[in-house]
C-alpha positions in Angstrom: -28.3 -24.9 11.5 -27.5 -27.8 9.3 -25.6 -30.9 10.6 -24.7 -31.9 7.0 -21.2 -30.6 6.1 -20.3 -29.2 2.6 -22.4 -28.5 -0.4 -25.5 -30.7 -0.8 -26.3 -31.8 -4.3 -30.0 -31.9 -4.7 -32.0 -33.1 -7.7 -35.5 -31.5 -7.6 -38.0 -33.3 -9.9 -41.1 -31.2 -10.5 -42.9 -29.9 -13.6 -43.9 -26.7 -11.8 -41.2 -24.3 -13.1 -42.1 -21.5 -10.7 -41.8 -23.8 -7.6 -38.6 -25.3 -9.0 -37.1 -21.8 -9.3 -38.2 -21.0 -5.7 -36.6 -24.2 -4.4 -33.4 -23.4 -6.3 -33.2 -19.9 -5.0 -34.2 -20.5 -1.3 -32.1 -23.7 -0.8 -29.2 -22.2 -2.7 -28.9 -19.8 0.2 -28.3 -22.7 2.6 -25.5 -24.5 0.8 -27.4 -26.5 -1.7 -26.4 -27.0 -5.4 -29.9 -27.5 -6.9 -30.5 -29.2 -10.2 -34.1 -29.2 -11.6 -35.8 -31.8 -13.8 -39.1 -31.1 -15.4 -40.5 -34.6 -15.3 -39.8 -38.0 -13.8 -38.0 -39.6 -16.8 -35.7 -36.7 -17.2 -34.9 -36.8 -13.5 -34.3 -40.6 -13.7 -31.8 -40.0 -16.5 -30.0 -37.4 -14.5 -29.7 -39.7 -11.5 -28.3 -42.4 -13.8 -25.7 -40.0 -15.3 -24.7 -37.9 -12.3 -24.1 -38.1 -8.5 -26.6 -36.5 -6.2 -26.7 -36.5 -2.4 -30.5 -36.3 -2.1 -33.6 -36.1 -4.3 -37.0 -34.4 -4.0 -39.7 -36.0 -6.1 -43.1 -34.4 -6.9 -46.2 -36.6 -7.2 -48.2 -35.0 -10.0 -46.2 -34.8 -13.3 -47.0 -35.4 -16.9 -46.6 -38.8 -18.5 -45.6 -40.7 -15.2 -46.3 -39.5 -11.7 -44.0 -39.8 -8.8 -45.2 -43.2 -7.6 -44.4 -44.6 -11.1 -40.9 -43.1 -11.0 -40.0 -43.9 -7.4 -39.5 -47.7 -7.8 -37.1 -47.0 -10.8 -35.1 -44.6 -8.6 -34.9 -47.1 -5.7 -33.8 -49.8 -8.2 -30.6 -47.8 -9.1 -27.3 -49.2 -7.8 -26.9 -46.5 -5.2 -30.0 -44.4 -5.1 -30.0 -41.2 -3.0 -32.6 -40.7 -0.3 -35.8 -39.5 -1.8 -38.2 -36.9 -0.1 -41.6 -37.2 -1.7 -43.6 -34.0 -2.4 -47.4 -34.2 -2.4 -50.6 -32.3 -1.8 -52.1 -31.3 1.6 -55.0 -33.8 1.4 -53.1 -36.7 0.0 -52.0 -38.7 3.0 -52.7 -42.0 1.2 -50.3 -41.1 -1.5 -47.6 -40.1 1.1 -48.0 -43.4 2.8 -47.7 -45.3 -0.5 -44.5 -43.3 -1.2 -43.0 -44.2 2.1 -43.8 -47.9 1.6 -42.1 -47.6 -1.9 -38.9 -46.4 -0.3 -39.2 -42.7 0.2 -37.2 -41.4 3.2 -39.8 -38.7 4.0 -42.6 -36.6 2.5 -43.4 -32.9 2.5 -46.8 -31.1 1.9 -46.5 -28.9 -1.2 -47.5 -25.2 -1.3 -46.0 -22.0 -2.5 -45.2 -20.4 0.8 -41.8 -20.0 2.4 -42.8 -22.7 4.9 -42.6 -25.2 2.1 -38.9 -24.6 1.4 -38.2 -24.6 5.1 -40.0 -27.9 5.6 -38.4 -29.3 2.5 -34.9 -28.4 3.7 -35.6 -29.9 7.1 -36.8 -33.1 5.5 -33.9 -33.3 3.1 -31.3 -32.8 5.9 -33.1 -35.3 8.1 -33.0 -37.9 5.2 -29.3 -37.2 4.6 -28.5 -37.5 8.3 -30.3 -40.8 8.5 -28.5 -42.0 5.4 -25.2 -41.0 6.9 -26.0 -42.8 10.2 -27.0 -45.9 8.2 -23.7 -45.9 6.3 -21.8 -45.4 9.5 -23.6 -48.3 11.1 -22.9 -50.5 8.1 -19.2 -49.5 8.2 -19.2 -50.3 12.0 -20.9 -53.7 11.4 -18.4 -54.4 8.7 -15.5 -53.6 11.0 -17.1 -55.9 13.6 -17.4 -58.7 11.1 -13.8 -58.3 10.0 -12.6 -58.3 13.6 -14.7 -61.4 14.3 -13.3 -63.1 11.3 -9.8 -62.3 12.4 -10.5 -63.5 15.9 -12.0 -66.7 14.6 -9.0 -67.3 12.3 -6.7 -66.7 15.2 -8.7 -69.0 17.5 -8.8 -71.7 14.7 -5.0 -71.5 14.5 -4.7 -71.7 18.3 -6.9 -74.8 18.3 -4.8 -76.3 15.5 -1.6 -75.7 17.4 -3.0 -77.0 20.7 -4.3 -80.1 18.9 -0.9 -80.7 17.3 0.9 -80.2 20.6 -1.4 -82.6 22.4 -0.9 -85.1 19.6 2.9 -84.7 20.1 2.6 -85.3 23.8 0.5 -88.4 23.1 3.2 -89.6 20.7 5.9 -89.1 23.3 3.9 -91.2 25.7 3.7 -94.0 23.1 7.5 -93.9 22.8 7.8 -93.9 26.6 5.5 -97.0 26.9 7.8 -98.9 24.6 10.7 -98.4 27.0 8.8 -99.2 30.2 8.7 -102.9 31.4 6.4 -102.5 34.3 2.9 -103.4 33.3 1.3 -101.1 35.9 3.3 -98.1 34.6 2.3 -99.0 31.0 -1.4 -99.1 31.9 -1.1 -95.7 33.7 0.6 -94.1 30.7 -2.0 -95.6 28.3 -4.8 -94.2 30.5 -3.2 -90.8 30.6 -2.7 -91.0 26.8 -6.5 -91.7 26.4 -7.3 -88.6 28.5 -5.0 -86.4 26.4 -6.5 -87.8 23.2 -10.0 -86.9 24.5 -9.0 -83.3 24.9 -7.0 -83.2 21.7 -10.0 -84.5 19.7 -12.0 -81.5 20.8 -9.4 -79.1 19.5 -9.1 -81.0 16.2 -12.9 -80.7 15.8 -12.7 -76.9 16.6 -10.1 -76.0 14.0 -12.1 -77.8 11.2 -15.4 -76.4 12.3 -17.2 -73.2 11.2 -18.2 -72.5 14.8 -15.4 -71.8 17.3 -17.7 -71.7 20.3 -19.7 -74.9 20.1 -19.0 -78.6 19.3 -21.4 -81.1 17.6 -21.3 -83.6 20.5 -22.7 -86.5 18.5 -19.9 -86.1 15.8 -17.3 -85.6 18.5 -18.3 -88.8 20.4 -18.3 -90.7 17.1 -14.6 -89.8 16.5 -13.7 -90.3 20.2 -15.3 -93.8 20.1 -13.3 -94.7 17.0 -10.1 -93.7 18.8 -11.1 -95.7 21.9 -12.0 -98.7 19.7 -8.4 -98.7 18.3 -7.0 -98.8 21.8 -9.3 -101.7 22.7 -8.1 -103.7 19.8 -9.6 -105.5 16.8 -9.6 -109.0 18.4 -12.8 -111.0 18.2 -12.8 -111.3 22.0 -12.5 -107.6 22.6 -15.4 -105.6 23.9 -17.4 -103.8 21.2 -18.0 -100.1 21.6 -21.5 -98.9 20.6 -22.6 -95.3 20.3 -26.2 -94.0 20.2 -26.0 -90.2 20.2 -28.7 -87.7 19.2 -27.5 -84.6 17.3 -26.8 -81.7 19.7 -24.2 -79.0 20.2 -22.5 -78.1 23.5 -19.9 -75.5 24.5 -16.2 -76.3 24.1 -15.7 -76.6 27.8 -18.7 -79.0 28.1 -17.3 -81.1 25.2 -13.9 -81.4 27.0 -15.6 -82.5 30.2 -17.9 -84.9 28.6 -15.1 -86.4 26.4 -13.0 -87.1 29.5 -15.9 -88.6 31.4 -16.7 -91.0 28.5 -13.0 -91.9 28.1 -12.7 -92.7 31.8 -15.9 -94.7 32.0 -15.3 -96.6 28.8 -11.6 -97.4 29.8 -12.8 -98.6 33.1 -15.4 -100.9 31.5 -12.8 -102.3 29.1 -10.6 -103.2 32.0 -13.2 -104.6 34.4 -16.6 -105.4 32.7 -15.6 -108.6 30.8 -13.0 -111.3 31.2 -10.2 -111.5 28.6 -11.6 -112.9 25.3 -15.2 -112.7 26.6 -16.3 -109.9 24.3 -19.5 -108.0 25.1 -20.8 -104.5 24.6 -19.9 -101.1 26.1 -22.7 -98.7 25.1 -22.6 -94.9 25.2 -26.0 -93.1 24.9 -26.4 -89.3 24.5 -30.1 -88.2 24.6 -31.9 -84.9 25.1 -34.0 -84.9 28.2 -35.8 -81.7 27.2 -35.0 -78.5 25.4 -32.4 -77.4 28.0 -31.0 -80.7 29.4 -29.3 -83.9 28.1 -28.3 -87.2 29.6 -25.1 -89.1 28.9 -25.1 -92.8 29.8 -22.3 -95.4 29.7 -23.2 -99.0 30.4 -22.0 -102.6 30.1 -23.3 -106.0 30.9 -20.6 -107.2 33.2 -20.7 -108.3 36.8 -21.5 -104.8 38.1 -19.8 -102.8 40.8 -19.9 -105.5 43.5 -19.4 -103.4 46.7 -21.0 -100.4 44.9 -17.8 -98.5 44.2 -15.9 -98.3 40.8 -12.8 -100.5 40.6 -9.3 -99.2 40.1 -6.9 -96.8 41.8 -9.5 -94.1 42.4 -7.8 -91.6 40.1 -10.3 -92.1 37.4 -13.2 -91.6 39.8 -11.6 -88.3 41.0 -11.2 -87.2 37.4 -14.8 -88.1 36.6 -16.1 -86.2 39.7 -14.0 -83.1 38.7 -15.3 -83.1 35.1 -18.9 -83.6 36.3 -18.5 -80.8 38.8 -17.5 -78.5 35.9 -20.8 -79.5 34.3 -22.6 -78.6 37.6 -23.7 -82.3 37.8 -22.5 -85.7 39.2 -22.3 -89.2 37.8 -24.9 -91.5 39.2 -24.7 -95.3 39.1 -27.9 -97.4 38.5 -28.0 -100.2 41.1 -30.8 -101.9 39.2 -28.7 -102.5 36.1 -27.2 -106.0 35.6 -23.7 -104.6 34.8 -22.5 -101.0 35.4 -24.7 -98.1 34.2 -23.3 -94.6 34.8 -25.6 -91.7 34.2 -24.7 -88.0 33.9 -27.4 -85.3 33.4 -26.2 -81.8 32.3 -27.6 -78.5 31.1 -27.2 -77.6 27.5 
């Protein structure tokens, strides 16, 4: 029993009138509306002028054989599936037809088996075409759903970035009304941490990829923001970035951005005396195909007793962010100043 619903419109292209009538008679009993064409060019004209669900194409015909006509059929805007009809000893021709785009082939003879086999091949070709179209429709639905989700995610990132920027602005206003220098410094450091996270969201809503961040570009923007907070004075430390192109997940970008912010801020405060200048360098290098190394270093007096200076909050934040990367920050005791190193999986 056929799985193809409704009347099936078949174009049967064959110069054998007797076989054409047999096909028309036998397949008509099974719900086919059969139209016959006596040669390939006539069949091609019918396909261009009308709509057919499926086509059967004979090989041997006057003027042009089936292999000559088949490419022209496949070049039509929406060609129907084609079942190629060939002789019993012509496997090479059948293979050539399949390579040229035929959906299937049937061995030609005048027995009732031929019409039965032809009907089976036609319905199989139609079923495969229907499944292909259903798959294409499903893929299109998936693409549309993905586009909608990405648009929504882009809007979320836009709103989160704007909200974090607003919080940062509030902190700037608060700093203007705080007289205690320690409180001002704490607010400024918190503001830098918020900016590091906000910068990730700003990059995401302007990026074509919502799941990954170009870390080298992100660090370049982050270093520009940190340079503004350091100040343009000649005696201020100079921030230097050397980052290889690589992409990381959004969660990794947030963690790495906060780590860089903490280490650079700490170096600005403790590496050099006021007006001394000097460099604070950030390096991002691939260690191999699946691992990378982030390094932040300066040429100051070093750690002294071996532990970072400050209240300890920055160190806790760094440890928490590094733990999220399944790693830890290590300090190089052989370096003249402070060199912090963080290795992480890509």
